[in-house]
C-alpha positions, -999 to 999 in steps of 0.1 A, spaced: 0 0 0 15 34 -9 20 58 19 25 95 18 56 112 33 39 122 66 27 86 72 62 73 66 77 100 88 52 92 117 61 55 115 97 62 116 92 84 147 71 56 163 98 30 156 125 52 172 103 56 203 97 18 203 133 11 203 138 31 235 114 7 253 134 -25 260 102 -46 264 88 -34 231 120 -35 209 120 -72 205 83 -78 200 68 -92 168 37 -70 168 35 -38 146 18 -17 173 27 -22 210 20 -2 241 48 24 247 32 48 273 0 31 287 -6 -4 302 21 -30 300 50 -16 280 56 -39 250 23 -56 251 3 -58 218 -22 -28 215 -58 -39 216 -78 -37 185 -100 -9 199 -69 13 207 -55 8 171 -90 17 157 -92 49 179 -57 60 165 -66 52 129 -99 69 131 -83 101 148 -58 102 119 -85 97 94 -105 127 109 -74 149 109 -66 138 72 -102 147 62 -100 181 77 -69 191 57 -79 215 27 -59 207 -4 -52 233 -31 -74 231 -60 -102 212 -43 -135 229 -36 -150 204 -12 
């Protein structure tokens, strides 16, 4: 799936934060708890959905040049 620059940059930032948490650095899951709950534990589906939904709402609110809607 192609991703834009900001998405890749955000994931890079997440990966660097993840590497700083020893319990998370060696995990097999893509998204793990870094700040809440048990560090390094896989994030629950509802937590991932919340993050993705918030990102989608922010993305939808961005006005792009040349678009009237």
